[in-house]
N, C-alpha and C positions, 0 to 999 in steps of 0.2 A: 513742341518746340517750333517754330514758324520756321518754314523752308525760305533760305535764301533766293532773292528776286534778279536775277540778270534780266535790265532793257536791251533789249538789240534793235540799234536805230540803224535800219539798212531797207534792205529787197522783202522783207517777210521768209516766212519757215513755212517749207514746201512739205508736203507727204513723205513720212519715211516710217520705215518700222518702230524708231527712236520714238517717233514725234505725232504721229496720228496722221489723219487726213484733212488736206487744205484742198479747199475748192471756191468757186465763188460765191456759191451759196452759204453761207450760216450753218444750214441746216443741215447741212454734209459735209462737215467738219466735226472732229473731234483733236482732243492735244496728249490724248495718251496717258493725261497724268503729269505732263511735262509742261508743254506750253499752254500757256494763257491764251489761247484763239478767241475766246467771247469779252477780252480785256477792253473796255470804253469808255468815253463820259457820255454823262446824259444827253449831249448834243451831236453823239457821232464818235466815231474812229481816233486812236490817240494821233495816231501819224494822219497827214496830212495827204499823202501822195494817192491820187485816186485808181481805185481799183476797175484796171481795163475792161473793156465790154467783153472781149472774149476771151475764154481761158489760154487761147495757145499763145497770147501774147502777153499772161501774166510770168513774171522774172519768174514765180517760182510753179508753175506748172507748166507752160508748154517753153517760155523763154527766145520766142520768136516774137520781135516786136518791132526791130531794125530795120531787118528786111522781110517783110509779112509772106510774101508771096513763095522765096527761093532760100528763105536763112542765110546764112548758117546761125545758130545760137547766139543770142545776145552775149557781149562780152562780159556782165556779168552776171549770169543767168543762172541762177543757183546759189549765189553767193550769201543772203543771209541763213540759206540754210546749212553750207559751208562753216560757217562762224556760229551758229549755234551747237551744230555735231562736236566744233573744238572746245565750246563751255562744259557741253555735256559730259565730252571725256573727263574732263578734269574736275569736274563737281556734278555726279549725278543725281543730286538731290535739288541742288536748282532749277528752280521752276523759269522758264523759259519766256517774254513779252514780247511780241516782235512788233516792231515800230514803222511802220512804211513811210518813208522818205526818199525812193529812188526806185527806178524800174530800170530794165535789163541792159539800158544803154551808156548806165551808169553814171548820168549827169543827174544831181540833185541840187535844185532852186533854194538858195541860201537861207530866204525869208521864209521857205515852207520848212526848213531842218529847224529853222530857229522856233517858230510855231509849233512845230510839233513836238519839242522839249519842254515848249513852256505848256504843254497838255500832257505833256506827260510829269512835269510838274505836280500840275493839279492832281492828276488821277495817284499820286505820291501822296500829294495831299490830303486825299479822302481815304487812302488807306490808311494815312496815321491816325485820323480821326474814328479809326473801326469801323467806317459804312460800309455795308452790305453788296459783296461784288466786288472788293477794291483790295490792292494788295501793294505796301509799302515795297520802294525800289531798293535795292543794297549796290546793283552797280550796271554801269551802265556803258556800252561798249559803242564808240565812234569811230570806224572802220573807213575816215574816206577824210577830203580837206581841203583845204586850197593854198595859194599861194598869191603874197602881196603882188599886185603888180605895177606897183608905184609906192611910194615912199609915205603919201596920203594915204594911203588904204587903211592906215592903223587906224585912225579913226573911225574909221565905220566897223569895227571888229567888236565896239563894244554891243553892243544887243546879245551875239552868242556867247563872249565872255559872261555875260551878266544872267544869262540862263543859267549858264555850268555852274555861277558860282552859288545862284539860287540853288540848285540841285543839291549843292557840296555840303551846303551850312544847314541843308534839314537832310544830313545822313547819309547822302549817296555816294559812292566811288564812283569817279568819271576815268574811263581807262580810252586812248585814244591810240590812233597808227602813227606811224610815223612817219609812211610813203617811201614809194618804192621807185624813187627816181637815182638814187644816191647822191644825193645833193645834201649840202649845208644848208641852205636857205631854207630858213624858217618855212614850216606848213602849218598852217591853223586847220582846228585846236589844238594837233601837238603840240606848239608852239608856246602856248599858255602855261602848260608846265611849267615850274621852277625850275632853274638853273640846279643840273647835278654834278658832283665829281663822283664818273664811277671808276676810278682810277684803282684805289683802295678795297679790303676785302666787306664792306661795308659803303653801300653807296650814301653822298653826302647832302643833301640841299646846302647849296653853296650860294644861292640868292632867292631868298623864300617872297618871292614877288606873287602875290595874289595866294598866298598859306597864311593859314595859320593854327590852332590849337582851333580851332571852331569853323577853319575853313580847310578839309585835307586837298592837298593837292590832286589837280588834274596827271593823273602816269602817261607818260607817254613810250610807247615799244616801239622798237626795233626788231629787226630779225635774225636767229642765228640760223643755218645751213645744219643737216644733221651731227654733221662730226668735229659740232660747236663752235665753227666760225663763222663772223660777222658774214651774212647773205651781202651779195655784192653790189643787190639792188636797194640795198638798205639807206636811208637815211638818216643824219645823225648830225652833233651838235649836242651844246649843254642843256638844253631842252629833251633831251630823250634820256626818259626815267631808267631805262632798264630794257637787255635784250633778251626774247624770249624763241622756241621755236617759232619761225614763219616759213621755212624753204621745203617743197614736197611732202607736206604733211596728208595726212590722211583722214580725211572726216565723211562728213553725209551730205549728199548730195540726193535734189526730189527725185524718186523713183519716176517720176512723170517724165523727166524732160530726156526727148527723143529728137534731138536733129533731123536736118535732111541729108549730112554726111555721112555714109554709107562707107561700109566694110571696103578696104580694096581689093579682097579677093572674096568667092564666096563657091565653091563646090560643093559638087553631089557626094555625099555618103557613100562609101562602095558597100559597108554592110549593116545598112540603114537606111528609112527613109529622110533625114534629116540633112544638115549642108555642116560644111564646116567653114570659118572663116576667118578670114584676119577680125582685131579687135574692130567694133562699131565708135568711132572717134567722138560722136554724138549720140552713144545710147550710153545712161546711166539707170537702165531698171536695176540693178544689182544694187542700185544706191550708196553707192562708195566710190569716191574719186580723188587723186593729188593735186595740191594746188600751192602754190608759195605766194608772199607777199605778206608787209607788216598789215593786211588787213586779217591775216588769220596769226602772227602775233599777239596783235591787243587781244584776241580773244581766250586763249594761253593763259595771260595774266590775271584776266576776269574772272576765267573759272579757278583761280589760285586764291583769290582774294575771297572768293565767294566760298571755295573752303574752308579759308581761313574763318570766317565771320560765323560759321558752323559751331567752331574749337572754340572762339573768344564767348560765344552766348552761354553755349554749354559748360565752360567752366566759370562766367557769372551766374549763372542760374543756379550752381551747383553753392555759391558761396553767400548768396542774398535769400532771407526770406521769404519766401511765396507774396507776403501781404506787402514785402515794401517794393517788389516788382510790380505789383497791381497796383499799388500808389505812385509809382513815379506814371504806368501807366495812364493815369489820369490826370498828368498835369502835362501838358501838352509839351513845355518847354524843356522838362526836365527829362522827358521821354525824347524828345530831337536832342539834346545834349550827349544823352549816354545811346545813341545812335551814332551821333560824331565821335565820341571814344571808341566806340567799338569798329566802326571803317580804320580809323586811326592806327588798335592794334592790328588790325588786319591787314593794312596797306604795309606795316612793319615786320609783319610774320612773311607776307609772301615776297616782300621783298627783299629779303636777307640784310636787315635794318634798317633802312630809308626813315629817317624820323626830322621833329625839329631838334634844337640842343634841348639837351635836359632840364632845362629850366622853363622850357614853353612848351610843353612835351604833356598833352594830356595824361593825369592818372587813374 
């Protein structure tokens, strides 16, 4: 059975014991059987964010691009690797597909994000067609967003919402972060999600905007504290689908990140030739860190959906003859419909019951 593929549309995935080696030279990279580092289209990478000339300026290698001479580490240095680690912890069997759309400063150009998503859709279509070297995508994680600055800005949302709709209609679950400003003001693409009533035991879609049996919903995730309360920083509104742990999470960080800020105390050891120090605040050679944000709540749900997809597909494979499965794969439309049904079932499982009304739910 094919492993689920989770596309992380972010800053890339750096070097780590879970994920192999990342370097600017593709010949020096490997994905440890988890990261699809060589995934690309015939005309170039899927993500359009340019690869830096120097490794120290790459968000997932050196992480120092905003202040190249003096540091400190960029605001989102290691962001993509941290997200990847959250998904990997929730679904170790998932393959991770890095799609680079942003660098260490943390500001993405909307047109470039849209183009990268269009290219991801092309990659997904080639995977569906069975082309060698390509994989169908199962889940997309979008831990970024923007607010409208003017009421008229709504008319400019269509290019982004359209490509996300294409992905969902092709059997891809889309998971977005709600935002970290403690706001009720809609943040996009999170606010493309349908309105949901979360007050009952089972979440209920109360406004079916942009969702149907053939188009699974965008899923928006807010953040929980370790004790289960809602994180103070987490945005909220009817467009937030669910909450997942997102405060003080522990996950992977590139082992290459080592910023210029040093320990506050460094003393010579009395009984060895070494030194004892306070913790280096910008040294991540150990490969792990704590971080907070809805950016990291979203991949929790993404990993849960990927895990649920494994169960859904295993159950279907046990029920249908192999010949029927092969026949469906020869029929492109039937294959996509099957993937959409699987995604809906995985979403329902991972969200504790989110679904359309019974009469409209895919059977």
